[in-house]
HTML snippet that shows the backbone in 3Dmol.js (N, CA, C, O; Angstrom):
<script src="https://3Dmol.org/build/3Dmol-min.js"></script>
<div id="view" style="width:600px;height:400px;position:relative"></div>
<script>
const pdb = `
ATOM      1  N   MET A   1     -15.902  10.536  17.714  1.00  0.00           N
ATOM      2  CA  MET A   1     -16.553  10.079  16.498  1.00  0.00           C
ATOM      3  C   MET A   1     -16.851  11.286  15.606  1.00  0.00           C
ATOM      4  O   MET A   1     -17.140  12.377  16.098  1.00  0.00           O
ATOM      5  N   ASP A   2     -16.780  11.083  14.322  1.00  0.00           N
ATOM      6  CA  ASP A   2     -17.110  12.155  13.395  1.00  0.00           C
ATOM      7  C   ASP A   2     -18.627  12.237  13.196  1.00  0.00           C
ATOM      8  O   ASP A   2     -19.383  11.449  13.765  1.00  0.00           O
ATOM      9  N   LYS A   3     -19.052  13.193  12.389  1.00  0.00           N
ATOM     10  CA  LYS A   3     -20.477  13.458  12.177  1.00  0.00           C
ATOM     11  C   LYS A   3     -21.204  12.240  11.609  1.00  0.00           C
ATOM     12  O   LYS A   3     -22.282  11.881  12.083  1.00  0.00           O
ATOM     13  N   ARG A   4     -20.620  11.610  10.602  1.00  0.00           N
ATOM     14  CA  ARG A   4     -21.272  10.469   9.950  1.00  0.00           C
ATOM     15  C   ARG A   4     -21.411   9.286  10.901  1.00  0.00           C
ATOM     16  O   ARG A   4     -22.482   8.686  10.997  1.00  0.00           O
ATOM     17  N   THR A   5     -20.343   8.954  11.597  1.00  0.00           N
ATOM     18  CA  THR A   5     -20.372   7.826  12.531  1.00  0.00           C
ATOM     19  C   THR A   5     -21.355   8.084  13.660  1.00  0.00           C
ATOM     20  O   THR A   5     -22.084   7.181  14.068  1.00  0.00           O
ATOM     21  N   THR A   6     -21.379   9.293  14.161  1.00  0.00           N
ATOM     22  CA  THR A   6     -22.315   9.644  15.236  1.00  0.00           C
ATOM     23  C   THR A   6     -23.754   9.475  14.764  1.00  0.00           C
ATOM     24  O   THR A   6     -24.583   8.938  15.498  1.00  0.00           O
ATOM     25  N   GLY A   7     -24.061   9.924  13.551  1.00  0.00           N
ATOM     26  CA  GLY A   7     -25.409   9.778  13.010  1.00  0.00           C
ATOM     27  C   GLY A   7     -25.814   8.330  12.847  1.00  0.00           C
ATOM     28  O   GLY A   7     -26.951   7.967  13.146  1.00  0.00           O
ATOM     29  N   ILE A   8     -24.894   7.494  12.374  1.00  0.00           N
ATOM     30  CA  ILE A   8     -25.200   6.076  12.176  1.00  0.00           C
ATOM     31  C   ILE A   8     -25.405   5.373  13.507  1.00  0.00           C
ATOM     32  O   ILE A   8     -26.361   4.614  13.666  1.00  0.00           O
ATOM     33  N   VAL A   9     -24.519   5.617  14.466  1.00  0.00           N
ATOM     34  CA  VAL A   9     -24.613   4.970  15.785  1.00  0.00           C
ATOM     35  C   VAL A   9     -25.903   5.366  16.499  1.00  0.00           C
ATOM     36  O   VAL A   9     -26.472   4.563  17.238  1.00  0.00           O
ATOM     37  N   ALA A  10     -26.366   6.596  16.285  1.00  0.00           N
ATOM     38  CA  ALA A  10     -27.579   7.071  16.950  1.00  0.00           C
ATOM     39  C   ALA A  10     -28.796   6.235  16.582  1.00  0.00           C
ATOM     40  O   ALA A  10     -29.705   6.086  17.398  1.00  0.00           O
ATOM     41  N   TYR A  11     -28.833   5.688  15.373  1.00  0.00           N
ATOM     42  CA  TYR A  11     -29.993   4.915  14.930  1.00  0.00           C
ATOM     43  C   TYR A  11     -29.956   3.454  15.367  1.00  0.00           C
ATOM     44  O   TYR A  11     -30.971   2.765  15.258  1.00  0.00           O
ATOM     45  N   ILE A  12     -28.838   2.969  15.849  1.00  0.00           N
ATOM     46  CA  ILE A  12     -28.701   1.534  16.103  1.00  0.00           C
ATOM     47  C   ILE A  12     -29.593   1.051  17.255  1.00  0.00           C
ATOM     48  O   ILE A  12     -30.478   0.227  17.022  1.00  0.00           O
ATOM     49  N   THR A  13     -29.396   1.524  18.463  1.00  0.00           N
ATOM     50  CA  THR A  13     -30.222   1.128  19.620  1.00  0.00           C
ATOM     51  C   THR A  13     -30.312   2.307  20.575  1.00  0.00           C
ATOM     52  O   THR A  13     -29.746   3.369  20.314  1.00  0.00           O
ATOM     53  N   TRP A  14     -31.021   2.122  21.678  1.00  0.00           N
ATOM     54  CA  TRP A  14     -31.051   3.154  22.723  1.00  0.00           C
ATOM     55  C   TRP A  14     -29.643   3.403  23.253  1.00  0.00           C
ATOM     56  O   TRP A  14     -29.256   4.544  23.506  1.00  0.00           O
ATOM     57  N   ILE A  15     -28.886   2.328  23.416  1.00  0.00           N
ATOM     58  CA  ILE A  15     -27.517   2.468  23.911  1.00  0.00           C
ATOM     59  C   ILE A  15     -26.675   3.229  22.899  1.00  0.00           C
ATOM     60  O   ILE A  15     -25.866   4.077  23.275  1.00  0.00           O
ATOM     61  N   GLY A  16     -26.859   2.935  21.623  1.00  0.00           N
ATOM     62  CA  GLY A  16     -26.147   3.672  20.581  1.00  0.00           C
ATOM     63  C   GLY A  16     -26.501   5.144  20.592  1.00  0.00           C
ATOM     64  O   GLY A  16     -25.637   5.998  20.389  1.00  0.00           O
ATOM     65  N   LEU A  17     -27.777   5.446  20.831  1.00  0.00           N
ATOM     66  CA  LEU A  17     -28.211   6.839  20.910  1.00  0.00           C
ATOM     67  C   LEU A  17     -27.529   7.540  22.077  1.00  0.00           C
ATOM     68  O   LEU A  17     -27.051   8.665  21.934  1.00  0.00           O
ATOM     69  N   LEU A  18     -27.482   6.882  23.226  1.00  0.00           N
ATOM     70  CA  LEU A  18     -26.813   7.477  24.388  1.00  0.00           C
ATOM     71  C   LEU A  18     -25.324   7.681  24.134  1.00  0.00           C
ATOM     72  O   LEU A  18     -24.772   8.723  24.488  1.00  0.00           O
ATOM     73  N   ILE A  19     -24.670   6.696  23.526  1.00  0.00           N
ATOM     74  CA  ILE A  19     -23.247   6.825  23.206  1.00  0.00           C
ATOM     75  C   ILE A  19     -23.029   7.981  22.228  1.00  0.00           C
ATOM     76  O   ILE A  19     -22.082   8.752  22.380  1.00  0.00           O
ATOM     77  N   ALA A  20     -23.892   8.100  21.240  1.00  0.00           N
ATOM     78  CA  ALA A  20     -23.761   9.179  20.262  1.00  0.00           C
ATOM     79  C   ALA A  20     -23.930  10.543  20.912  1.00  0.00           C
ATOM     80  O   ALA A  20     -23.228  11.492  20.561  1.00  0.00           O
ATOM     81  N   ILE A  21     -24.855  10.647  21.856  1.00  0.00           N
ATOM     82  CA  ILE A  21     -25.073  11.920  22.537  1.00  0.00           C
ATOM     83  C   ILE A  21     -23.890  12.267  23.432  1.00  0.00           C
ATOM     84  O   ILE A  21     -23.470  13.423  23.489  1.00  0.00           O
ATOM     85  N   ILE A  22     -23.353  11.275  24.127  1.00  0.00           N
ATOM     86  CA  ILE A  22     -22.270  11.524  25.082  1.00  0.00           C
ATOM     87  C   ILE A  22     -20.916  11.673  24.386  1.00  0.00           C
ATOM     88  O   ILE A  22     -20.180  12.619  24.666  1.00  0.00           O
ATOM     89  N   ALA A  23     -20.583  10.747  23.481  1.00  0.00           N
ATOM     90  CA  ALA A  23     -19.226  10.706  22.940  1.00  0.00           C
ATOM     91  C   ALA A  23     -19.124  11.185  21.500  1.00  0.00           C
ATOM     92  O   ALA A  23     -18.015  11.285  20.975  1.00  0.00           O
ATOM     93  N   GLY A  24     -20.218  11.477  20.854  1.00  0.00           N
ATOM     94  CA  GLY A  24     -20.175  11.804  19.434  1.00  0.00           C
ATOM     95  C   GLY A  24     -20.066  13.295  19.162  1.00  0.00           C
ATOM     96  O   GLY A  24     -19.997  14.116  20.076  1.00  0.00           O
ATOM     97  N   ASP A  25     -20.052  13.612  17.891  1.00  0.00           N
ATOM     98  CA  ASP A  25     -20.024  14.996  17.426  1.00  0.00           C
ATOM     99  C   ASP A  25     -21.445  15.534  17.510  1.00  0.00           C
ATOM    100  O   ASP A  25     -22.212  15.451  16.550  1.00  0.00           O
ATOM    101  N   ARG A  26     -21.784  16.085  18.667  1.00  0.00           N
ATOM    102  CA  ARG A  26     -23.162  16.504  18.922  1.00  0.00           C
ATOM    103  C   ARG A  26     -23.621  17.624  18.014  1.00  0.00           C
ATOM    104  O   ARG A  26     -24.760  17.619  17.547  1.00  0.00           O
ATOM    105  N   ASP A  27     -22.749  18.581  17.759  1.00  0.00           N
ATOM    106  CA  ASP A  27     -23.156  19.709  16.925  1.00  0.00           C
ATOM    107  C   ASP A  27     -23.336  19.296  15.466  1.00  0.00           C
ATOM    108  O   ASP A  27     -24.295  19.715  14.818  1.00  0.00           O
ATOM    109  N   GLY A  28     -22.428  18.485  14.951  1.00  0.00           N
ATOM    110  CA  GLY A  28     -22.489  18.075  13.552  1.00  0.00           C
ATOM    111  C   GLY A  28     -23.618  17.108  13.262  1.00  0.00           C
ATOM    112  O   GLY A  28     -24.183  17.134  12.169  1.00  0.00           O
ATOM    113  N   ALA A  29     -23.959  16.255  14.213  1.00  0.00           N
ATOM    114  CA  ALA A  29     -24.976  15.218  13.988  1.00  0.00           C
ATOM    115  C   ALA A  29     -26.261  15.487  14.761  1.00  0.00           C
ATOM    116  O   ALA A  29     -27.045  14.567  14.993  1.00  0.00           O
ATOM    117  N   LYS A  30     -26.485  16.725  15.158  1.00  0.00           N
ATOM    118  CA  LYS A  30     -27.673  17.056  15.953  1.00  0.00           C
ATOM    119  C   LYS A  30     -28.966  16.670  15.237  1.00  0.00           C
ATOM    120  O   LYS A  30     -29.917  16.216  15.874  1.00  0.00           O
ATOM    121  N   PHE A  31     -29.005  16.844  13.935  1.00  0.00           N
ATOM    122  CA  PHE A  31     -30.200  16.493  13.165  1.00  0.00           C
ATOM    123  C   PHE A  31     -30.514  15.010  13.321  1.00  0.00           C
ATOM    124  O   PHE A  31     -31.654  14.647  13.611  1.00  0.00           O
ATOM    125  N   HIS A  32     -29.511  14.147  13.130  1.00  0.00           N
ATOM    126  CA  HIS A  32     -29.750  12.705  13.201  1.00  0.00           C
ATOM    127  C   HIS A  32     -29.973  12.237  14.643  1.00  0.00           C
ATOM    128  O   HIS A  32     -30.713  11.280  14.870  1.00  0.00           O
ATOM    129  N   LEU A  33     -29.352  12.888  15.602  1.00  0.00           N
ATOM    130  CA  LEU A  33     -29.625  12.554  17.002  1.00  0.00           C
ATOM    131  C   LEU A  33     -31.094  12.822  17.320  1.00  0.00           C
ATOM    132  O   LEU A  33     -31.750  12.014  17.978  1.00  0.00           O
ATOM    133  N   ASN A  34     -31.601  13.949  16.856  1.00  0.00           N
ATOM    134  CA  ASN A  34     -32.999  14.296  17.091  1.00  0.00           C
ATOM    135  C   ASN A  34     -33.934  13.325  16.369  1.00  0.00           C
ATOM    136  O   ASN A  34     -34.908  12.851  16.953  1.00  0.00           O
ATOM    137  N   GLN A  35     -33.641  13.029  15.104  1.00  0.00           N
ATOM    138  CA  GLN A  35     -34.491  12.116  14.337  1.00  0.00           C
ATOM    139  C   GLN A  35     -34.536  10.727  14.988  1.00  0.00           C
ATOM    140  O   GLN A  35     -35.603  10.123  15.093  1.00  0.00           O
ATOM    141  N   ALA A  36     -33.384  10.230  15.421  1.00  0.00           N
ATOM    142  CA  ALA A  36     -33.331   8.905  16.053  1.00  0.00           C
ATOM    143  C   ALA A  36     -34.129   8.901  17.357  1.00  0.00           C
ATOM    144  O   ALA A  36     -34.850   7.945  17.642  1.00  0.00           O
ATOM    145  N   LEU A  37     -34.002   9.962  18.145  1.00  0.00           N
ATOM    146  CA  LEU A  37     -34.738  10.051  19.404  1.00  0.00           C
ATOM    147  C   LEU A  37     -36.241  10.063  19.158  1.00  0.00           C
ATOM    148  O   LEU A  37     -36.985   9.370  19.851  1.00  0.00           O
ATOM    149  N   VAL A  38     -36.690  10.833  18.193  1.00  0.00           N
ATOM    150  CA  VAL A  38     -38.120  10.903  17.869  1.00  0.00           C
ATOM    151  C   VAL A  38     -38.627   9.546  17.378  1.00  0.00           C
ATOM    152  O   VAL A  38     -39.708   9.109  17.771  1.00  0.00           O
ATOM    153  N   ILE A  39     -37.855   8.884  16.527  1.00  0.00           N
ATOM    154  CA  ILE A  39     -38.259   7.570  16.016  1.00  0.00           C
ATOM    155  C   ILE A  39     -38.378   6.561  17.155  1.00  0.00           C
ATOM    156  O   ILE A  39     -39.349   5.807  17.217  1.00  0.00           O
ATOM    157  N   PHE A  40     -37.401   6.544  18.051  1.00  0.00           N
ATOM    158  CA  PHE A  40     -37.452   5.588  19.165  1.00  0.00           C
ATOM    159  C   PHE A  40     -38.615   5.889  20.110  1.00  0.00           C
ATOM    160  O   PHE A  40     -39.279   4.963  20.577  1.00  0.00           O
ATOM    161  N   LEU A  41     -38.874   7.161  20.400  1.00  0.00           N
ATOM    162  CA  LEU A  41     -39.983   7.496  21.296  1.00  0.00           C
ATOM    163  C   LEU A  41     -41.332   7.168  20.666  1.00  0.00           C
ATOM    164  O   LEU A  41     -42.203   6.617  21.339  1.00  0.00           O
ATOM    165  N   PHE A  42     -41.521   7.494  19.397  1.00  0.00           N
ATOM    166  CA  PHE A  42     -42.779   7.171  18.737  1.00  0.00           C
ATOM    167  C   PHE A  42     -42.916   5.676  18.501  1.00  0.00           C
ATOM    168  O   PHE A  42     -44.029   5.180  18.331  1.00  0.00           O
ATOM    169  N   GLY A  43     -41.815   4.957  18.489  1.00  0.00           N
ATOM    170  CA  GLY A  43     -41.854   3.503  18.369  1.00  0.00           C
ATOM    171  C   GLY A  43     -42.505   2.846  19.564  1.00  0.00           C
ATOM    172  O   GLY A  43     -43.011   1.729  19.465  1.00  0.00           O
ATOM    173  N   LEU A  44     -42.497   3.533  20.698  1.00  0.00           N
ATOM    174  CA  LEU A  44     -43.141   3.003  21.898  1.00  0.00           C
ATOM    175  C   LEU A  44     -44.657   2.900  21.728  1.00  0.00           C
ATOM    176  O   LEU A  44     -45.307   2.132  22.438  1.00  0.00           O
ATOM    177  N   LEU A  45     -45.218   3.657  20.805  1.00  0.00           N
ATOM    178  CA  LEU A  45     -46.665   3.613  20.554  1.00  0.00           C
ATOM    179  C   LEU A  45     -47.093   2.340  19.836  1.00  0.00           C
ATOM    180  O   LEU A  45     -48.289   2.094  19.679  1.00  0.00           O
ATOM    181  N   SER A  46     -46.144   1.537  19.401  1.00  0.00           N
ATOM    182  CA  SER A  46     -46.490   0.315  18.666  1.00  0.00           C
ATOM    183  C   SER A  46     -47.094  -0.758  19.568  1.00  0.00           C
ATOM    184  O   SER A  46     -47.509  -1.806  19.072  1.00  0.00           O
ATOM    185  N   VAL A  47     -47.154  -0.529  20.866  1.00  0.00           N
ATOM    186  CA  VAL A  47     -47.763  -1.495  21.781  1.00  0.00           C
ATOM    187  C   VAL A  47     -49.278  -1.324  21.869  1.00  0.00           C
ATOM    188  O   VAL A  47     -49.950  -2.115  22.532  1.00  0.00           O
ATOM    189  N   ILE A  48     -49.822  -0.305  21.212  1.00  0.00           N
ATOM    190  CA  ILE A  48     -51.262  -0.056  21.220  1.00  0.00           C
ATOM    191  C   ILE A  48     -51.963  -1.165  20.426  1.00  0.00           C
ATOM    192  O   ILE A  48     -51.580  -1.449  19.291  1.00  0.00           O
ATOM    193  N   PRO A  49     -52.975  -1.783  21.011  1.00  0.00           N
ATOM    194  CA  PRO A  49     -53.685  -2.859  20.294  1.00  0.00           C
ATOM    195  C   PRO A  49     -54.321  -2.359  18.990  1.00  0.00           C
ATOM    196  O   PRO A  49     -54.668  -1.184  18.871  1.00  0.00           O
ATOM    197  N   LEU A  50     -54.463  -3.231  18.053  1.00  0.00           N
ATOM    198  CA  LEU A  50     -55.078  -3.033  16.742  1.00  0.00           C
ATOM    199  C   LEU A  50     -54.222  -2.218  15.767  1.00  0.00           C
ATOM    200  O   LEU A  50     -53.899  -2.717  14.689  1.00  0.00           O
ATOM    201  N   ILE A  51     -53.851  -1.002  16.104  1.00  0.00           N
ATOM    202  CA  ILE A  51     -53.058  -0.198  15.175  1.00  0.00           C
ATOM    203  C   ILE A  51     -51.559  -0.309  15.430  1.00  0.00           C
ATOM    204  O   ILE A  51     -50.760   0.215  14.654  1.00  0.00           O
ATOM    205  N   GLY A  52     -51.176  -0.975  16.491  1.00  0.00           N
ATOM    206  CA  GLY A  52     -49.764  -1.083  16.855  1.00  0.00           C
ATOM    207  C   GLY A  52     -48.918  -1.777  15.809  1.00  0.00           C
ATOM    208  O   GLY A  52     -47.769  -1.392  15.591  1.00  0.00           O
ATOM    209  N   GLY A  53     -49.456  -2.780  15.165  1.00  0.00           N
ATOM    210  CA  GLY A  53     -48.710  -3.499  14.138  1.00  0.00           C
ATOM    211  C   GLY A  53     -48.401  -2.622  12.933  1.00  0.00           C
ATOM    212  O   GLY A  53     -47.280  -2.615  12.425  1.00  0.00           O
ATOM    213  N   LEU A  54     -49.410  -1.884  12.481  1.00  0.00           N
ATOM    214  CA  LEU A  54     -49.199  -0.969  11.356  1.00  0.00           C
ATOM    215  C   LEU A  54     -48.244   0.150  11.734  1.00  0.00           C
ATOM    216  O   LEU A  54     -47.396   0.554  10.938  1.00  0.00           O
ATOM    217  N   TRP A  55     -48.387   0.648  12.958  1.00  0.00           N
ATOM    218  CA  TRP A  55     -47.507   1.709  13.429  1.00  0.00           C
ATOM    219  C   TRP A  55     -46.064   1.207  13.516  1.00  0.00           C
ATOM    220  O   TRP A  55     -45.134   1.945  13.190  1.00  0.00           O
ATOM    221  N   ALA A  56     -45.869  -0.032  13.948  1.00  0.00           N
ATOM    222  CA  ALA A  56     -44.522  -0.604  14.047  1.00  0.00           C
ATOM    223  C   ALA A  56     -43.881  -0.702  12.664  1.00  0.00           C
ATOM    224  O   ALA A  56     -42.685  -0.448  12.518  1.00  0.00           O
ATOM    225  N   ILE A  57     -44.657  -1.064  11.659  1.00  0.00           N
ATOM    226  CA  ILE A  57     -44.130  -1.125  10.297  1.00  0.00           C
ATOM    227  C   ILE A  57     -43.736   0.273   9.824  1.00  0.00           C
ATOM    228  O   ILE A  57     -42.681   0.452   9.216  1.00  0.00           O
ATOM    229  N   PHE A  58     -44.584   1.260  10.104  1.00  0.00           N
ATOM    230  CA  PHE A  58     -44.283   2.641   9.727  1.00  0.00           C
ATOM    231  C   PHE A  58     -43.001   3.124  10.411  1.00  0.00           C
ATOM    232  O   PHE A  58     -42.152   3.743   9.769  1.00  0.00           O
ATOM    233  N   ILE A  59     -42.859   2.847  11.693  1.00  0.00           N
ATOM    234  CA  ILE A  59     -41.667   3.269  12.435  1.00  0.00           C
ATOM    235  C   ILE A  59     -40.428   2.570  11.895  1.00  0.00           C
ATOM    236  O   ILE A  59     -39.362   3.180  11.817  1.00  0.00           O
ATOM    237  N   PHE A  60     -40.551   1.294  11.520  1.00  0.00           N
ATOM    238  CA  PHE A  60     -39.418   0.573  10.950  1.00  0.00           C
ATOM    239  C   PHE A  60     -38.978   1.211   9.634  1.00  0.00           C
ATOM    240  O   PHE A  60     -37.783   1.359   9.382  1.00  0.00           O
ATOM    241  N   VAL A  61     -39.941   1.586   8.799  1.00  0.00           N
ATOM    242  CA  VAL A  61     -39.617   2.255   7.535  1.00  0.00           C
ATOM    243  C   VAL A  61     -38.942   3.598   7.807  1.00  0.00           C
ATOM    244  O   VAL A  61     -37.976   3.949   7.130  1.00  0.00           O
ATOM    245  N   CYS A  62     -39.434   4.346   8.781  1.00  0.00           N
ATOM    246  CA  CYS A  62     -38.813   5.619   9.156  1.00  0.00           C
ATOM    247  C   CYS A  62     -37.385   5.402   9.649  1.00  0.00           C
ATOM    248  O   CYS A  62     -36.486   6.179   9.328  1.00  0.00           O
ATOM    249  N   TRP A  63     -37.185   4.355  10.419  1.00  0.00           N
ATOM    250  CA  TRP A  63     -35.848   4.038  10.931  1.00  0.00           C
ATOM    251  C   TRP A  63     -34.879   3.740   9.788  1.00  0.00           C
ATOM    252  O   TRP A  63     -33.746   4.222   9.783  1.00  0.00           O
ATOM    253  N   ILE A  64     -35.331   2.947   8.826  1.00  0.00           N
ATOM    254  CA  ILE A  64     -34.498   2.629   7.659  1.00  0.00           C
ATOM    255  C   ILE A  64     -34.182   3.904   6.870  1.00  0.00           C
ATOM    256  O   ILE A  64     -33.041   4.110   6.457  1.00  0.00           O
ATOM    257  N   MET A  65     -35.182   4.752   6.662  1.00  0.00           N
ATOM    258  CA  MET A  65     -34.963   6.000   5.931  1.00  0.00           C
ATOM    259  C   MET A  65     -33.958   6.890   6.643  1.00  0.00           C
ATOM    260  O   MET A  65     -33.086   7.481   6.006  1.00  0.00           O
ATOM    261  N   GLY A  66     -34.078   6.988   7.967  1.00  0.00           N
ATOM    262  CA  GLY A  66     -33.147   7.800   8.740  1.00  0.00           C
ATOM    263  C   GLY A  66     -31.739   7.252   8.708  1.00  0.00           C
ATOM    264  O   GLY A  66     -30.778   8.011   8.588  1.00  0.00           O
ATOM    265  N   LEU A  67     -31.605   5.943   8.814  1.00  0.00           N
ATOM    266  CA  LEU A  67     -30.293   5.302   8.783  1.00  0.00           C
ATOM    267  C   LEU A  67     -29.625   5.504   7.424  1.00  0.00           C
ATOM    268  O   LEU A  67     -28.431   5.799   7.364  1.00  0.00           O
ATOM    269  N   ILE A  68     -30.361   5.354   6.354  1.00  0.00           N
ATOM    270  CA  ILE A  68     -29.805   5.566   5.011  1.00  0.00           C
ATOM    271  C   ILE A  68     -29.388   7.026   4.837  1.00  0.00           C
ATOM    272  O   ILE A  68     -28.344   7.302   4.245  1.00  0.00           O
ATOM    273  N   ALA A  69     -30.188   7.957   5.342  1.00  0.00           N
ATOM    274  CA  ALA A  69     -29.829   9.373   5.259  1.00  0.00           C
ATOM    275  C   ALA A  69     -28.550   9.658   6.048  1.00  0.00           C
ATOM    276  O   ALA A  69     -27.713  10.443   5.603  1.00  0.00           O
ATOM    277  N   ALA A  70     -28.393   9.033   7.206  1.00  0.00           N
ATOM    278  CA  ALA A  70     -27.179   9.222   7.998  1.00  0.00           C
ATOM    279  C   ALA A  70     -25.965   8.653   7.284  1.00  0.00           C
ATOM    280  O   ALA A  70     -24.893   9.257   7.308  1.00  0.00           O
ATOM    281  N   ILE A  71     -26.119   7.498   6.649  1.00  0.00           N
ATOM    282  CA  ILE A  71     -25.007   6.890   5.907  1.00  0.00           C
ATOM    283  C   ILE A  71     -24.586   7.787   4.744  1.00  0.00           C
ATOM    284  O   ILE A  71     -23.396   7.926   4.462  1.00  0.00           O
ATOM    285  N   ASN A  72     -25.561   8.392   4.073  1.00  0.00           N
ATOM    286  CA  ASN A  72     -25.274   9.267   2.934  1.00  0.00           C
ATOM    287  C   ASN A  72     -24.969  10.704   3.344  1.00  0.00           C
ATOM    288  O   ASN A  72     -24.747  11.557   2.485  1.00  0.00           O
ATOM    289  N   GLU A  73     -24.955  10.979   4.644  1.00  0.00           N
ATOM    290  CA  GLU A  73     -24.706  12.307   5.206  1.00  0.00           C
ATOM    291  C   GLU A  73     -25.696  13.347   4.675  1.00  0.00           C
ATOM    292  O   GLU A  73     -25.314  14.475   4.362  1.00  0.00           O
ATOM    293  N   GLU A  74     -26.954  12.963   4.577  1.00  0.00           N
ATOM    294  CA  GLU A  74     -28.028  13.853   4.159  1.00  0.00           C
ATOM    295  C   GLU A  74     -28.898  14.187   5.365  1.00  0.00           C
ATOM    296  O   GLU A  74     -28.946  13.426   6.332  1.00  0.00           O
ATOM    297  N   GLU A  75     -29.573  15.308   5.308  1.00  0.00           N
ATOM    298  CA  GLU A  75     -30.497  15.685   6.379  1.00  0.00           C
ATOM    299  C   GLU A  75     -31.927  15.646   5.850  1.00  0.00           C
ATOM    300  O   GLU A  75     -32.539  16.685   5.605  1.00  0.00           O
ATOM    301  N   LYS A  76     -32.446  14.441   5.679  1.00  0.00           N
ATOM    302  CA  LYS A  76     -33.817  14.239   5.205  1.00  0.00           C
ATOM    303  C   LYS A  76     -34.707  13.903   6.393  1.00  0.00           C
ATOM    304  O   LYS A  76     -34.396  13.013   7.184  1.00  0.00           O
ATOM    305  N   GLU A  77     -35.809  14.621   6.508  1.00  0.00           N
ATOM    306  CA  GLU A  77     -36.759  14.334   7.579  1.00  0.00           C
ATOM    307  C   GLU A  77     -37.577  13.099   7.229  1.00  0.00           C
ATOM    308  O   GLU A  77     -37.913  12.870   6.067  1.00  0.00           O
ATOM    309  N   VAL A  78     -37.893  12.309   8.248  1.00  0.00           N
ATOM    310  CA  VAL A  78     -38.765  11.154   8.041  1.00  0.00           C
ATOM    311  C   VAL A  78     -40.209  11.650   7.948  1.00  0.00           C
ATOM    312  O   VAL A  78     -40.515  12.718   8.478  1.00  0.00           O
ATOM    313  N   PRO A  79     -41.106  10.908   7.290  1.00  0.00           N
ATOM    314  CA  PRO A  79     -42.493  11.355   7.132  1.00  0.00           C
ATOM    315  C   PRO A  79     -43.243  11.467   8.471  1.00  0.00           C
ATOM    316  O   PRO A  79     -42.971  10.713   9.405  1.00  0.00           O
ATOM    317  N   LEU A  80     -44.155  12.380   8.549  1.00  0.00           N
ATOM    318  CA  LEU A  80     -45.072  12.636   9.675  1.00  0.00           C
ATOM    319  C   LEU A  80     -44.383  13.122  10.950  1.00  0.00           C
ATOM    320  O   LEU A  80     -44.786  14.148  11.500  1.00  0.00           O
ATOM    321  N   ILE A  81     -43.380  12.435  11.427  1.00  0.00           N
ATOM    322  CA  ILE A  81     -42.792  12.763  12.728  1.00  0.00           C
ATOM    323  C   ILE A  81     -41.450  13.479  12.607  1.00  0.00           C
ATOM    324  O   ILE A  81     -40.839  13.806  13.625  1.00  0.00           O
ATOM    325  N   GLY A  82     -40.990  13.726  11.414  1.00  0.00           N
ATOM    326  CA  GLY A  82     -39.670  14.303  11.196  1.00  0.00           C
ATOM    327  C   GLY A  82     -39.528  15.758  11.591  1.00  0.00           C
ATOM    328  O   GLY A  82     -38.417  16.220  11.849  1.00  0.00           O
ATOM    329  N   LYS A  83     -40.617  16.484  11.644  1.00  0.00           N
ATOM    330  CA  LYS A  83     -40.545  17.910  11.972  1.00  0.00           C
ATOM    331  C   LYS A  83     -40.459  18.181  13.475  1.00  0.00           C
ATOM    332  O   LYS A  83     -40.233  19.321  13.881  1.00  0.00           O
ATOM    333  N   ILE A  84     -40.632  17.169  14.287  1.00  0.00           N
ATOM    334  CA  ILE A  84     -40.601  17.334  15.741  1.00  0.00           C
ATOM    335  C   ILE A  84     -39.155  17.522  16.195  1.00  0.00           C
ATOM    336  O   ILE A  84     -38.280  16.733  15.838  1.00  0.00           O
ATOM    337  N   ARG A  85     -38.911  18.554  16.973  1.00  0.00           N
ATOM    338  CA  ARG A  85     -37.570  18.846  17.477  1.00  0.00           C
ATOM    339  C   ARG A  85     -37.551  18.693  18.997  1.00  0.00           C
ATOM    340  O   ARG A  85     -38.198  19.460  19.711  1.00  0.00           O
ATOM    341  N   LEU A  86     -36.814  17.709  19.484  1.00  0.00           N
ATOM    342  CA  LEU A  86     -36.685  17.495  20.917  1.00  0.00           C
ATOM    343  C   LEU A  86     -35.343  18.002  21.436  1.00  0.00           C
ATOM    344  O   LEU A  86     -35.235  18.411  22.592  1.00  0.00           O
ATOM    345  N   LEU A  87     -34.331  17.976  20.589  1.00  0.00           N
ATOM    346  CA  LEU A  87     -33.008  18.465  20.974  1.00  0.00           C
ATOM    347  C   LEU A  87     -32.795  19.837  20.370  1.00  0.00           C
ATOM    348  O   LEU A  87     -33.023  20.045  19.179  1.00  0.00           O
ATOM    349  N   LYS A  88     -32.362  20.761  21.187  1.00  0.00           N
ATOM    350  CA  LYS A  88     -32.129  22.136  20.698  1.00  0.00           C
ATOM    351  C   LYS A  88     -30.677  22.327  20.361  1.00  0.00           C
ATOM    352  O   LYS A  88     -30.279  23.412  19.934  1.00  0.00           O
TER     353      LYS A  88
END
`;
const viewer = $3Dmol.createViewer("view");
viewer.addModel(pdb, "pdb");
viewer.setStyle({}, {cartoon: {color: "spectrum"}});
viewer.zoomTo();
viewer.render();
</script>
């Protein structure tokens, strides 16, 4: 897969993220692989009572922003959690 396809697939599901990491252009799409991983991990916090609903909406907006950036081949960080680097 090329850089753009790898970035888009990374945002789709956990399985898409794994496929992108294993079979995709890891060096070219490292930014989007990291952003997708951070979004999915922070999305797990949406199960917290009371604030979980608002957090889920925020994570959904971040996911949409990341997906649009991957489609446009841009490296835009998502708000609040975009600076976190899990993949080196």
